[in-house]
C-alpha positions as CSV (number, residue, x, y, z in Angstrom):
1,M,9.1,-62.0,-85.9
2,I,12.3,-60.0,-86.3
3,I,15.8,-61.0,-84.9
4,L,18.2,-58.1,-84.9
5,V,21.6,-59.6,-84.6
6,M,23.8,-56.5,-83.3
7,G,27.5,-55.8,-82.6
8,V,30.7,-53.9,-83.8
9,S,31.9,-54.2,-87.4
10,G,33.4,-57.8,-87.7
11,S,31.6,-59.5,-84.9
12,G,30.0,-61.7,-87.5
13,K,26.6,-60.2,-88.0
14,T,26.2,-60.8,-91.6
15,T,27.7,-64.4,-91.7
16,I,25.6,-65.4,-88.5
17,G,22.5,-63.4,-89.8
18,N,22.5,-65.3,-93.0
19,L,23.3,-68.6,-91.6
20,L,20.6,-68.0,-88.7
21,A,17.8,-66.9,-91.6
22,D,18.7,-69.9,-93.6
23,S,18.4,-72.4,-90.6
24,L,15.1,-70.9,-89.8
25,G,14.0,-70.6,-93.5
26,W,13.6,-66.8,-93.0
27,T,14.5,-63.9,-95.0
28,F,17.7,-62.0,-94.3
29,S,18.5,-58.3,-94.7
30,D,21.6,-56.4,-94.0
31,A,21.4,-52.9,-92.4
32,D,24.5,-52.0,-94.4
33,A,22.1,-51.9,-97.6
34,F,20.3,-48.9,-96.2
35,H,23.3,-46.6,-96.0
36,S,23.8,-43.8,-98.4
37,L,26.5,-43.8,-100.8
38,E,27.7,-40.6,-98.9
39,N,27.9,-42.8,-95.6
40,I,29.7,-45.6,-97.3
41,E,32.1,-43.4,-98.8
42,K,32.8,-41.7,-95.6
43,M,33.4,-45.0,-94.1
44,Q,35.6,-46.3,-96.9
45,H,37.6,-43.5,-96.2
46,G,38.3,-44.2,-92.4
47,I,35.7,-41.5,-91.4
48,P,33.1,-42.5,-88.5
49,L,29.7,-41.4,-89.4
50,S,28.1,-38.5,-87.1
51,E,24.7,-38.6,-85.6
52,A,23.6,-36.7,-88.3
53,D,24.7,-39.2,-91.1
54,R,23.1,-42.0,-89.2
55,I,19.5,-40.7,-88.9
56,P,18.2,-41.0,-92.5
57,W,19.6,-44.6,-92.3
58,L,17.8,-45.4,-89.1
59,Q,14.7,-43.8,-90.4
60,D,14.9,-46.1,-93.4
61,L,15.5,-49.3,-91.1
62,Q,12.6,-48.1,-89.0
63,T,10.5,-47.8,-91.8
64,A,11.6,-51.5,-93.3
65,I,11.1,-53.0,-89.8
66,K,7.6,-51.5,-89.6
67,S,6.6,-53.1,-93.0
68,W,8.1,-56.4,-92.4
69,L,6.1,-56.5,-89.0
70,Q,2.7,-55.2,-90.8
71,E,3.3,-58.1,-93.1
72,N,4.1,-60.6,-90.6
73,K,7.4,-61.5,-92.3
74,N,10.2,-63.3,-90.6
75,V,13.2,-61.2,-90.8
76,V,16.8,-61.6,-89.5
77,L,18.6,-58.1,-89.8
78,A,22.1,-57.7,-89.5
79,C,22.5,-54.2,-87.8
80,S,25.2,-52.6,-85.7
81,A,22.7,-50.9,-83.4
82,L,25.6,-49.8,-81.3
83,K,23.7,-47.4,-79.0
84,D,20.9,-48.0,-76.9
85,S,19.1,-44.8,-78.5
86,Y,19.4,-46.5,-81.8
87,R,18.0,-49.8,-80.3
88,Q,15.1,-48.1,-79.0
89,F,14.2,-46.1,-82.3
90,L,14.6,-49.7,-84.2
91,V,12.6,-52.0,-81.6
92,V,9.1,-50.4,-82.2
93,D,7.6,-53.8,-81.0
94,S,9.6,-55.5,-78.0
95,E,7.3,-58.6,-78.3
96,R,7.9,-59.2,-82.2
97,I,11.7,-58.0,-82.3
98,K,14.5,-60.0,-80.6
99,L,18.0,-58.3,-80.3
100,V,20.9,-60.5,-80.3
101,Y,24.4,-59.3,-79.3
102,L,27.3,-60.9,-80.9
103,K,30.2,-59.9,-78.3
104,G,33.9,-60.6,-78.8
105,S,37.1,-59.2,-77.8
106,Y,38.8,-56.5,-79.5
107,Q,41.7,-58.5,-80.4
108,L,39.5,-61.0,-82.0
109,I,37.6,-58.5,-84.0
110,Q,40.5,-56.9,-85.4
111,K,42.3,-60.1,-86.4
112,R,38.8,-60.8,-88.5
113,L,38.6,-57.0,-89.9
114,Q,42.4,-57.3,-91.1
115,K,41.7,-60.5,-93.1
116,R,38.6,-59.2,-94.6
117,Q,38.5,-58.2,-98.1
118,N,35.7,-56.4,-100.3
119,H,34.4,-54.5,-97.6
120,Y,34.2,-50.8,-96.9
121,M,34.5,-51.2,-93.1
122,S,38.2,-51.8,-92.4
123,D,40.0,-52.0,-89.0
124,V,40.6,-48.3,-89.2
125,L,37.2,-47.7,-87.6
126,L,37.2,-50.3,-85.2
127,D,38.4,-47.9,-82.3
128,S,35.1,-46.0,-82.9
129,Q,32.8,-48.9,-82.9
130,F,34.2,-49.9,-79.5
131,H,33.9,-46.3,-78.6
132,T,30.3,-45.8,-79.8
133,L,29.2,-49.1,-78.5
134,E,26.8,-49.2,-75.3
135,E,26.4,-52.9,-74.6
136,P,22.7,-53.8,-74.3
137,L,22.0,-54.9,-70.7
138,D,18.7,-57.0,-71.4
139,T,19.3,-59.0,-74.8
140,I,20.8,-62.3,-75.6
141,C,24.7,-61.9,-75.7
142,I,26.5,-64.8,-77.9
143,D,30.3,-65.2,-77.3
144,I,31.6,-64.9,-81.1
145,A,34.6,-67.1,-80.5
146,E,32.7,-70.2,-80.9
147,P,32.1,-71.6,-84.3
148,P,29.2,-70.4,-86.4
149,Q,27.1,-73.4,-86.1
150,K,27.4,-73.4,-82.3
151,I,26.7,-69.7,-82.3
152,I,23.7,-70.4,-84.4
153,Q,22.4,-73.2,-82.0
154,N,22.8,-71.0,-78.9
155,I,21.1,-68.2,-80.6
156,R,18.1,-70.9,-81.4
157,T,18.4,-72.1,-77.9
158,A,18.1,-68.7,-76.3
159,L,14.9,-67.8,-78.5
160,E,13.7,-71.1,-78.1
161,I,13.3,-71.3,-82.1
């Protein structure tokens, strides 16, 4: 099974994804690691990615997802997956890929991003993240205002794992 933990930058995808993977004894992967150096440089300079920038990134992610499914590997994947079209592209097997949406207010996420250090994604791009976000309708929606351990418990309860 693959659990795709999605949301805007600063919603806690990496933190929650790592904690969830640890609690399950699964592998954790961060979609940020699939970005090209060019994409990372753009984001470091506060330049939102274009659709053309995202296509190779999404293709690499889809390839990894298919490989994990073929290997029957259990993975928690932290990935923004902001648009419905991205999620449709990545969810190649709806039975074995589950979406978890980490949802929070703009103000809460902005505070988190302002405190973040040593990360290429700053609060400068938060507006574009919220503008791009197409909230998923049929997924597990988790309130990120809760403490991390409560969020993990809520996810595991919702997924019955």
